[in-house]
C-alpha positions in Angstrom: -7.9 11.1 -8.9 -11.2 9.3 -7.9 -13.7 9.0 -10.9 -17.8 8.1 -10.7 -18.7 4.3 -11.5 -20.9 5.0 -14.3 -18.7 4.7 -17.4 -16.9 1.8 -15.9 -19.9 0.0 -15.2 -21.3 0.8 -18.5 -18.6 -1.1 -19.9 -18.7 -3.9 -17.7 -22.1 -4.4 -18.5 -21.5 -4.2 -22.2 -18.6 -6.6 -22.2 -20.2 -9.2 -20.1 -18.0 -8.7 -16.9 -18.6 -7.5 -13.5 -16.8 -5.3 -11.1 -16.2 -6.0 -7.7 -17.3 -3.4 -5.0 -15.3 -3.9 -2.3 -16.0 -2.5 1.2 -13.3 -0.8 3.2 -13.4 -0.7 6.7 -10.0 1.2 7.6 -6.5 2.4 6.0 -5.4 -1.5 5.8 -8.2 -2.6 3.7 -8.1 0.5 1.4 -4.3 -0.1 0.7 -4.8 -3.8 0.0 -7.9 -3.2 -2.4 -5.6 -0.6 -4.3 -2.9 -3.1 -4.5 -5.1 -5.6 -6.1 -6.3 -3.8 -8.3 -3.4 -2.3 -9.7 -1.7 -5.9 -9.7 -4.9 -7.1 -11.6 -5.1 -4.0 -13.9 -9.0 -4.1 -12.7 -11.1 -0.9 -12.3 -11.9 -0.7 -8.7 -15.0 0.5 -6.5 -14.1 1.0 -3.3 -17.4 1.4 -1.1 -18.2 2.4 2.4 -21.4 2.0 4.8 -22.5 4.6 7.3 -21.3 2.2 9.7 -17.7 1.8 8.7 -17.6 5.5 8.2 -18.3 5.9 11.7 -16.0 3.7 12.9 -13.4 5.3 10.8 -14.5 8.8 12.2 -16.8 10.0 9.4 -17.6 10.1 5.7 -14.9 12.8 5.4 -12.1 10.8 7.4 -13.0 8.1 4.6 -13.1 10.2 1.7 -9.8 11.7 2.5 -8.1 8.6 3.4 -9.1 7.0 -0.1 -8.0 9.9 -1.8 -4.6 10.4 -0.1 -4.0 6.5 -0.7 -4.8 6.7 -4.4 -2.5 9.6 -4.7 0.4 8.2 -2.7 0.3 4.8 -4.2 0.2 6.1 -7.9 -2.3 3.5 -9.0 -3.2 3.7 -12.7 -6.4 2.0 -12.8 -9.9 3.9 -12.3 -11.0 3.8 -8.5 -14.5 5.2 -7.4 -15.4 5.8 -3.9 -19.4 4.6 -3.5 -21.6 4.8 -0.5 -23.1 1.6 0.3 -26.6 1.3 1.4 -26.8 5.0 2.1 -30.1 6.2 3.8 -31.7 9.5 2.5 -29.7 11.6 4.8 -26.5 9.7 4.4 -26.3 10.8 0.5 -26.1 14.2 1.4 -23.5 13.4 3.9 -21.4 11.4 1.7 -21.7 13.9 -1.4 -20.3 16.6 0.8 -17.5 14.6 2.0 -16.2 14.0 -1.5 -17.5 10.4 -2.2 -17.7 10.1 -6.3 -20.6 7.5 -6.3 -23.6 7.1 -4.1 -26.3 4.5 -3.3 -29.5 5.5 -2.0 -31.5 2.4 -0.5 -35.1 3.1 -0.6 -36.0 -0.3 -0.4 -36.8 -0.1 3.3 -38.8 3.2 3.0 -42.3 3.2 4.4 -43.9 3.5 0.6 -42.7 2.5 -3.1 -43.8 6.1 -3.8 -41.1 7.6 -1.0 -38.4 5.6 -2.5 -39.2 6.7 -6.1 -39.7 10.4 -5.1 -36.4 10.5 -2.9 -34.5 8.7 -5.7 -35.5 11.1 -8.3 -34.3 13.9 -6.1 -30.8 12.2 -5.6 -30.5 11.5 -9.1 -30.9 15.2 -10.1 -28.5 16.2 -7.2 -25.9 13.6 -8.0 -25.7 14.2 -11.7 -25.6 17.6 -11.3 -22.3 17.1 -9.1 -20.9 14.4 -11.7 -21.7 11.7 -9.2 -23.0 8.4 -10.2 -25.8 7.1 -8.2 -27.4 3.5 -7.5 -30.7 2.8 -6.2 -32.3 -0.5 -5.0 -35.8 -2.2 -5.2 -36.7 -5.3 -3.1 -34.8 -5.6 0.2 -31.7 -7.8 0.3 -31.7 -10.6 2.9 -29.5 -10.4 6.0 -28.4 -7.6 7.9 -26.7 -4.4 6.7 -25.9 -1.8 8.9 -28.5 -2.8 11.6 -31.1 -3.3 9.0 -32.4 -6.9 8.5 -34.5 -8.1 5.8 -35.6 -11.8 4.9 -34.9 -10.9 1.2 -37.2 -10.2 -1.4 -37.9 -10.9 -5.4 -37.9 -7.3 -6.7 -40.8 -6.5 -8.6 -39.8 -5.8 -12.3 -42.2 -2.9 -12.8 -41.0 -1.1 -9.9 -37.4 -1.9 -11.0 -38.6 0.0 -14.5 -40.1 2.8 -12.6 -36.7 3.6 -10.9 -34.7 2.8 -13.9 -36.6 5.5 -16.0 -35.5 8.1 -13.2 -31.9 8.2 -14.9 -30.1 5.8 -12.1 -26.8 4.7 -13.1 -27.1 1.3 -11.6 -29.8 -0.9 -10.0 -29.7 -3.1 -7.0 -32.7 -5.5 -7.2 -33.5 -8.4 -4.7 -33.3 -11.8 -6.7 -32.9 -14.1 -3.5 -29.5 -12.8 -2.6 -28.7 -11.9 1.1 -26.1 -10.1 3.1 -23.3 -12.1 5.3 -22.9 -16.0 5.2 -25.3 -17.7 3.2 -27.3 -20.5 5.3 -27.2 -24.2 4.1 -30.6 -24.1 2.9 -30.4 -21.1 0.8 -32.5 -21.5 -2.2 -30.1 -19.8 -4.6 -30.4 -17.0 -7.0 -33.7 -16.7 -8.9 -32.6 -16.3 -12.3 -36.2 -16.2 -13.8 -36.8 -12.8 -11.8 -33.4 -11.5 -12.9 -34.4 -12.0 -16.7 -37.7 -10.3 -16.0 -35.9 -7.2 -14.4 -33.3 -7.2 -17.3 -36.4 -7.2 -20.0 -37.7 -4.0 -18.2 -34.5 -2.0 -17.7 -32.5 -2.6 -20.8 -28.8 -1.9 -20.6 -28.9 -0.5 -17.3 -26.0 -2.1 -15.2 -27.6 -4.4 -12.3 -26.0 -4.8 -8.8 -25.9 -8.1 -7.0 -25.6 -7.3 -3.2 -24.3 -10.0 -0.9 -21.8 -11.6 -3.3 -19.8 -13.1 -0.6 -20.4 -16.8 -1.0 -22.6 -17.2 -3.9 -21.3 -20.3 -5.9 -19.1 -19.4 -8.8 -21.5 -20.8 -11.5 -24.3 -18.6 -10.2 -22.1 -15.5 -10.2 -21.1 -16.2 -13.7 -24.7 -16.8 -14.7 -25.7 -13.6 -13.1 -22.9 -11.8 -15.0 -24.0 -13.0 -18.4 -27.5 -11.9 -17.6 -26.6 -8.4 -16.9 -25.1 -8.0 -13.3 -22.4 -5.7 -13.8 -21.5 -5.0 -10.0 -21.2 -7.4 -7.4 -20.8 -6.3 -3.8 -18.0 -8.0 -1.3 -17.7 -7.5 2.2 -18.0 -10.7 4.1 -15.6 -12.6 2.0 -12.6 -10.3 2.9 -13.6 -9.9 6.6 -13.5 -14.1 6.6 -10.2 -14.1 4.9 -8.5 -11.1 7.1 -9.8 -13.0 10.3 -8.5 -16.4 9.4 -5.0 -15.2 8.9 -4.9 -12.9 11.6 -6.1 -16.2 13.6 -3.3 -18.2 12.2 -0.7 -15.4 13.4 -1.8 -15.5 16.7 -2.5 -19.1 17.2 1.4 -19.9 15.8 2.4 -17.5 18.7 4.0 -15.0 16.2 2.8 -12.2 18.1 5.1 -13.2 20.9 8.0 -13.6 18.8 10.4 -10.6 18.7 8.4 -7.8 17.9 5.5 -9.9 16.5 3.2 -7.5 18.5 4.0 -4.6 16.3 0.6 -3.8 14.4 2.3 -3.5 11.1 3.4 -7.4 11.7 0.2 -8.3 13.2 -1.9 -7.0 10.8 0.2 -8.0 7.4 -1.0 -11.4 7.1 -4.9 -10.2 7.0 -3.9 -7.4 4.6 -2.0 -9.8 2.3 -5.1 -12.4 2.3 -7.2 -9.5 1.3 -4.9 -8.8 -1.6 -4.8 -12.6 -2.6 -9.0 -12.7 -2.2 -9.9 -9.7 -4.1 -7.5 -10.7 -7.2 -9.1 -13.8 -7.2 -12.6 -12.5 -7.2 -11.6 -10.1 -9.9 -10.7 -13.0 -12.2 -13.8 -14.9 -11.2 -16.0 -11.5 -12.0 -13.9 -11.3 -15.3 -12.5 -7.7 -14.6 -8.7 -8.3 -15.0 -6.9 -6.4 -17.7 -10.0 -4.3 -18.2 -8.6 -1.2 -16.6 
């Protein structure tokens, strides 16, 4: 049974650890994430963007797949299914499809007031259905689902206004970006993170673009109130590397090495290993 993410993130914030929110792209990804979480005894947030949902067929296909996988594998850890970087319209689709948690990314709206108004509406709707909700202030750098941003430092006062609407967790720009970090990246702004935390109190904060941030910065961010760290690129990279190694070794040409179950297994195993390593880094092992 899927749960919403509110309680697990409150516990993480209070316990000074973070939960990885890992993007799924297909069934292989989903099963790998569930295996890693069960072996690590860590609560799990599986999340999906609108683009990945489209690739899989729809939000409903994704939701039904994750629910079926949770039931079939018999995992004992709590699992939430979260919409990642949802537009206003995406939020309604994900709720209808059966997601247990949503993110409304209003950071790209024309005005902050529109972000406020739509967040308020969606908080009321989500909570009426027992669904947790994340909002965002300050665009995250890089490209996510076709939307490119150079990255912003979120305004602490705007974060406070969004927090007061009753969101369950808040994404805020502190110099983080999506995708691979460039060599000249300046690092996270802990000064801004501190200013934001002072305004939002115990509200769990979310660090987007978690792939590639140095471990010391990750741990410092967690100690300052970050309770959810989004990971996608890290898993894509290890999956691609393991698959490349299999092909370049010519294993797809040996016997029935072309069988997709054999072809995809190294990548799936790599996702399991990387996810467990990140759960250890974030401090969520044995927290289920």
